[in-house]
N, C-alpha and C positions, 0 to 999 in steps of 0.2 A: 490569704487565708489566715485563720486565727493562730495556728501552731509556728507559721511562719513569722508573724509579728512576735510572738512570745518569745521565741528562741532568738530574733535579733536583737530585741530589747535585752534579754539576759547576756547575749555576747558583747553587747555594748558596756554592760555593768562589770563583767568580769574581765575585762581587758586589763593586762598586765598582772593576772594570778594566774599561775599554772594549775592544771587540775590535779587532785590527790585522791587516788583510788587504792592506796596499798592495803588498808583495813579491809574493803571491799573485795578485792581480788584473793586477799590470804586466805577469806572463807570460802572463797569459791574457785571454780576453774573453767577455762574456755572449753567447750566441748564441740570442736569442729565436727566432729563425725555427726552430731545431732544437728548441725546447722546444715550439712550436707544432704540431710534427707528432709529438709523442709520442703513442703510441697510448693512454695512459692520461690523462695530464694536458693534453695538447693541447687539447681542449674548453674548459679552464679558461682557460687562456693566451690563447686565442682571444675568448673572452668578456670577460676582463679588458680586452684591447687595445679591444675595441670600447667597453666604458664609458669608459676613460680617453679614448679618441678623443672620445666625445660631449662629455665634460668640456673637452677642449681646444677643440672647436668652440664652445661655450657660453660661456667664459669668456676665449678667446684671440683672440676674432674682429677685435679693434681694436688688438692688439699689433703695434707695428711694429719692436719688436726682441724677440727672445727668446734666453735662454740655456737650454741643457740640459746639466745635470750628469750625469755617469755614463752617457753616450749609449750605451755598448754598440756594436753594429752598425748602429745608425742607425734602428731601426723606428720610435721615436716622432719622431724627427728628420724622417723623411720625412712623418709625419702631419702635423707642424708646416709644413713646407714646402708641401705640397700644400693643407692646410685654413686655414691662417692666412695664409700669404703674406707673411712679415714682410720688410721691407727688409734687415734684419741678422739672421741667423741663428747663434748661436755654439754649438758643440757641444764639450764638454768631457769628455775620459776619459783614463785613466791607461796604457790598452792602446794601443798604435801599432798592431797588428792590427785592433782594433776601429774606430779612427778611419779606416783605410783603406777598412774596409768601409762606414763611414758615407758617406765622400766618394763611393765607387762607387754605392751606392744612390741618394744624394740627388742628386748631378751637378747642382747648382745653384750660380751665380756668387755667391749671397748667403750661401752657407754659409762660416763659418770655423770651422775646427778647431782646438783647443787641446788638447796633450798634457799631461799633468801630474796630479799628485795634488789632491783636492778642496781640502786644507787649504794648498796653496800660495797665494800671492798672484799673480795671473794680469793684475791691473790691469784687472778686468773693472767697468765702471760698471753699476748696477743697471739692470734691465729691466722691462718692463711684465708679462712674463709670463717665470715661470721654471718649468723642468720638471725633475722627478727622478725617475724610475720604476725599481722594481726594485732600488734602489740604497741607500736611506737606511740599511737596517739593517747594510749591508756597510759605511759609511763611518766607524763609530766610535759612540760614545755618542749614541743617538738623539736625546736632548735637545739636545746640543751640535750635532749635525748640523743639526737645525731651527733651531736659532739662528743658526747660520751662514747657511743658505739664505735666511733673512729678511732679511739684510743685502743680498743681491742684487735683492730684489722693489722695484722703485720705487713710490713714494707712487701709490695707486689701481690698482697691478698685483696679480698673483696668482701663488701657487705653487701647482701641480698636481703631485701625486705619489702614491706609495703606500708602505705599509711591510708586509713581511712579518710576521705575528702568531705569536704562539705557540698561539693558541687549538686549533688542529687539526695542529701541526706533525708529530707523530708519525704521523697519517694521512697526510699530505703525503710524508713520507720513505719510508713503506711503500710506497705507491704508486710512488714513483719508483725506489726500490732493491731493494725487496724486503725482508722482515722480517728474514732472517738478516744481510744487508749493513747494514741499518739498525741493529740491534743491534751488530754490529762497529764501526760509525761511532759510535755513541754510546759505547762503551766508549772508543775513542781520543780522543774530546771529553773523557770523564772524566780520563782520563790527563793531558791537557794542562792541564786546571783543576787538578788535583793539583800539577803542577809549576809553574803559575803562580802558585798561591798559596805554595807551598812557597820560592820564588825572590823573592816579593815583586814580581812583575811584570817580573823581569829576562830570564826565560826563557819566549819564547811559541812556540807551535805554531801552524801553519797552520791547525789545525782549529778554533781559536777564533778566526772572521773574521766572526762575525755576533752582532748582539745582538736577540733575539726577545723581543718583550714581548706582553702580552696586549692586545686590541684596546683594552679600556677604559682601559688606561694610555696607550696611542698618543693616544686621544681626548684624555684629560688632558693629555697633554704639548703637542698642538697648542693647546689651550684656554690654556695657560700661555704659549705662545710668540707666538701671533698673537693680534689683536684680537677676532678670532670665526673660527668653523670654518663656512663658507658652505654647504659640501655634504660629504657624506661618501658613499663607494661600498664598504662592506665586503662581502667575498665571504668563502668558507670559510676561505681562507689568507692573503689579502691585505686591506689597509684602506687604500682609495682616499680622497682627500681634495682639497679647494680651500681655501685659505685666503688671505685679502687681506693687503696689507702693514700 
């Protein structure tokens, strides 16, 4: 199909260049509440939240300190506050609006919000539980993102997160946008990939802000980065996981 061919060619052109979405996400926020109400994909998002919530219950029960990166509007921050109840809960996001919504949602004195880019030094010490949901694929090269996340996991602690995969990407986008709009977005992605390659990375468009990998590659990267992969929760579009420090 047209979209598949456009994206495949674009992916070949951008090979070796990590995505860049800092300015895009600084001006926006990921509204998971709205996504969960989507008439087509809402059931998927709600089921995914339930599975990741169960992993937080299972592996985060004794964590007295938790860091959540790219917290968005705080859906999983709220889960951590209610189910884990740490003495210190740190939520990091680049979006001021997202953090404002997180504070309104959680309304807990234990919550500390930090506005800034994932790659900045915020002076955060490692924590027994680190959470990063719906964001790893947006933050840069997935391998490098995972390597950085590991530095924040204290000895004996866990990273719980998920990665959007390439496996059924076109199905997801057609359900989300419709076939015509998905084809148009795929053409825009190819145009941005051509520009990126032609300028050797100097000119980037916001349409390349996500690194999508097949699920087997995600699993391989997790195995390369962490001592082991304790548990996986793959679904049709995302790959959930738990890894120890």
